[in-house]
N, C-alpha and C positions, 0 to 999 in steps of 0.2 A: 483490451485487457479486462480481465474479470475484476469486479468490485465486490469486496466483502465488507459488510458492515456488521458490527457486533450487535447482538440483541441483549440489552441490559435492563434488568428489572428496575422499576421506578424507585423502590426503596433504597437500592444501591446508589442511585444518583443523589437522592436526598441525603443519605449518610455522608457521602463524599463532600457535598456542599456544606453540611453543618461542620464537618471536621476542619475544612479549610476556610470557613467563615465566608463562603461565597453564596450568593443567592442562586437558587436553582434556575437553570434555563427553562423557559417555557417549553412545554411538550411540542415535539414536531407534529405537523399535521399528518393525519392518517393517509397512508398511501392509497391512491385510487384503486378500487377493486375492479376486476374484470366484470363485464356485464353478465348478469345472471340469466340463465335460460328461461324463456317465458313458459314455464311449466308449473303445475301446482305443487310439485314435490318441494320439500324443504331440505336444507343442508346440502345443497348441490354446488357444483362449481369449484373454483380454485380455493384451496385452503389459505386463509389469510392469517397473518401474524399480528400480535398486539401492536398498536401504533406508537410504540415507544421510539424505536429506531427502525427504519425500513431495512428489510433484509433482502439483498439481491443475491440470488444463487446462480451458479453457472448453468446455462442452458435452461433457464426458467421456461416451462412449456407455454406455448401460445394458448390463450383462453378459448379460441374458436378454431374449428376444423379448417375453415377457409384460410387461416393464417399459417397452416402447416406445410403448404406446398403441394397438396394433393390436387387441388382444382385451380384452374385459371379463372373459372366462373362457376361458383358453387350453385348458383341458381339454376343454371342449365346443366349442371353436372359435367362440365367440360374439363377434362384432365389437363393438368399443367404440362408444358413441354418436358419430355424426358421421362414422364411417369408411364410405366408399362404394366399391363395386366399379366398375371401369371396364375397358374393353378397347379397345385401338387397332384401327382398321379393318384395318391391315396389321401382321402379327406379325414380330418380330425372331426370326430362326432361332437356336435354342439347342440344336443337336444332338439334336433330337427331344424335348426336355423340354417338358412342358406347363406353362403359367404362369397364375397368377391375380394380378390387380393390384388394389390399393386405394389410395385417397387420402383424406387428412384435411385439410380447409381450416379454418384458425382462424375462429371465429365472427366475423362482421362484416368479415372481410378480403376484399380484392378482388385479382384478378389484373390486372396492368398489361398491357393489350393494345394499347398505342399502336403497337407493332411486332407486327402480327398473326403474323408468321413467327417471332418470338422473344419469347415471353411472359416477363414478369418477375414472379416469384412472391413472395407475401408471406412475411415472416418467420413461422415456425411451421408452414408446410405440411410434411406428411409423406406419402411415398409408399412403398408396399411392393410387392414382387414375390416370389411364392412359386413355387418350382420343384419339380415332381414328375416322377418317371420310374419305370417298372416298378411302379407302384402305391405308391410311397414318397414321402413328403415329404422333400426333401433339404435345401433351404436357403430362407431368406427374406431378401431384401435390403431395406434401408431407406435412403431418402434423406430427410434432415431439414434444412430450412433454419432454423438456429437464430440466424443473424445475417446482415446484409448483408455480402457479401464485401469484404475490404479487403486492403491490402498485407500485413498481419500475420496475417490470419485468412481462410481460404477461405470461411467462413460455412456451408458445406454439410458435414454429416456423411454419409459414405457407408460403411455397415457391412453385414456379412453375418452371419446367424445360422444355425447348422447344427443340424438337428433330431437329437434323440437317438433311440435305437432304439424307444422306446415312443411317440414322437411326442407326448409330453406337454409338452415344452419344447424350445426351440432356444436355443443358446448362442453368444455372440459369438465369431467366429473371424476373425482378421486375417492368418493365415498361409496360408490356402488348403488345400483338401483334394482329393486325387486319388482317383477312384473312390469317391465319397461313398456310404456305406451299401451297398457292394457293387455299385453300378451303375457305368457308364462316365462318369458326370457329374463334371465337375471344377468345384469351387468356387474362384473366383479369389482372389488375395491382395488385401488391402485397398488396397495401394499401386497396384494396377492399375486401380482403379475409374475414376480421372479420365482414363484413356486414351480412354474413350468418353463418360463423363459429365463434360463440360467445364464447369467452374465459370464461365468467362467467358460462356458462353451459357445459364447456368442449367442445373443438372445433369439434370433429368428428361428421359427420352426416351419418345416415344409418347403424351405428354400435351400435344397441341398442336392447332391449329385443323384441320389436314388429318386427323389421326388420329381426332379426336372428332366429325367431321362425319357427318351421316347417321344411320341407324339402327344399333342394336347394343345389347348387354346393358349394364346399369349406366348410369353417368353419361355423358351425351353433351353436345355443344356447346350444343344447344338448352336443356338444363337449366341450364347456366351462364348463358345469356342470360336466360332467364325469371326466374332468381333475382337478376339484377342483379349478378353476381359479376365480370363483365368490364368494365373501365373504358371500353373502346371496343368495342361489339358489332359482329359482322360484318353485312354487308348483309342476309343472310337468317339466321334462327335455325337453319335446317337446315344451315348452313355452306357448305362448298365441295365442288365435284364435280370429280374428276380427268377431263380430257378424253379423247376417243377411245372406241373400242368396248371390250368387256369384256377383250379380249386386251391392249390398250394400257394400260387402267387397272390390270390385275393386275400388269403388269411395272413400270410407273411407281410404283405404290404399294409394290411389293416393294423397289425400289431406294431409294425414299425412306426406308423403315423400316430397311433393313439397311445402307445405305451413306451416307445423307444426313447423318448426324451428323458425319462427318469430311469427306466430299466436299461441302463447302458453300462459297459464295463468301466468307464471313467467317471461315473457319477457317485455321489456320496451314498445313494440308495444301495448301490452294489455291495457296499461294505457289510450290510446286514442281510441283503437278499441277493444271492449270487445268481441272478437270472438276467440275461441280456436279450431284449426283444428288438434291439436296434440292428438293422442290417448293415453290414460292412462290405464295401465294394470289393475287397480282396477275398471275400468268403462267399461268393455267389456261384460257385461251380455246380454244386448240387444242393438239394434241400437239406440233406444230412450234414452238410458242412456249415450251414448257417448257425450263428450264435443262438438264434431262436430255438432251433431243433436241439442243439447240443446242451442247452441249459434248461430245457423244459421236459422233453420226452422221457418219461419214466424217471424223472428227477424229483426228489422230495423238496418240499418247501422249507425255507429258512426264514423265520420271522421273529421279531421281538414281541409280537402280540401274543397274549396267552391263548393257547390252544390252536394256534394257526400254523405251527411248525409240524413237519413230518408227513404232510399230505403229498399226494402225487400232483405235480403241476400239470402234466398232460399224460393221461393214460391212453396208450394206443387203442384206437377203435372205440373208446368210450368217453364221450363228452361229460356224461353225468358224474364220472369219477375223476374228472379233470378240474383241478382247482382254478386254472386260468379261466376256463369257460364258466364255472360257477360264480366266480367273483365279478365277472362282467355283468351278471344279472342281479347284483346287489345294489340297492340305492337306499341305504340306511345310514345317515350321517351320524358320526360320533367318534370319540377317541379310540374305541375298540372295533369300529366298523371295518369290515374287510372289503368294502365296495371298491371297485376299480372302474374308472379312475377315482381317486380319493377326493376330488373336488371338481367344481365347474360342470357338474351334470346331475340332473334329478330324474332323468328319463333313460331307461335302458335302450341301447341301440340294438334292436332285435335283428336287423339285417346284418350288422357286423358280427353279432353273436352267432348267427346262423352260419356265416362264412367260416368262422373258426371251428364250429361244430362239424361242418362238412369236411374240413381238412382232417380233423382228429379221427373221424370215422374211416378215412382212407389209410391211416397209418397202420402198417402190418404189425 
């Protein structure tokens, strides 16, 4: 049973005591803090509350990565039983960082796939993503569905653990880190997680029907089908094929992975920008049937930013006159910036941009 303790300011306690002629109780001892990571940075770790009254929240995140269920032995990097590697077909660009992903499905649980484009995950599922760069483990992010989302509780825990210099442990960090472990990698603040991982669409990205289709390392869509984990299996255990030739598939897959979480017909972004870059399993017969093609090719931009509306999203045969391609090359942060993605990147993905340009040149 969850315990909720009120956080009361000290002046209020004194005021009540004086009114009722009671002597104020002595202050409660400060709640023990989780161990701080042995790193020179300051302002790290779990955010603590004033020691007036201890505040216990539902699903309070573990302070150490070794306590999250990813490893049975973190020193040897031995995965815990049930934790499985997976890799999406199309990677999200993270400024050149390499990533490794794992998932843990609760025993006997099923994924609700009545909406094949929007999976509904069971309570208890956990996903982790480890970032490495320059040969160093930098951070491991965890998504944990500890409850069904409600008005009072988002249900999903989204936390980041930053590795120490010995790589023997990673510690909870909610404030973000610039240039983690001497690299140019930036660890995001915890409050920024839901800008991409939207609770209303279920938080995970890259663990979906399109991304797990076909061959690849680790857990695939066919594995989930064969195990009976999906409530409504796809027509084929091999999943779904993106239409077109290799050039079209590379571009459409890239835009799905890197842009489709926000640019989707059921997102709040779509209200102002009627462009969908998220692939839908029922619209994969031809390239021209995909939402990406229908909402970009020779379509004008709609934007609330000054001077950004009325341009051509994708001009057939001409990347330089295509706004999608141009914004992929912008890395200037600011309220009026047109950079895409609008956060979590400081370096242009030249290879991804080339893939999109190659596709645009093939459009008649």
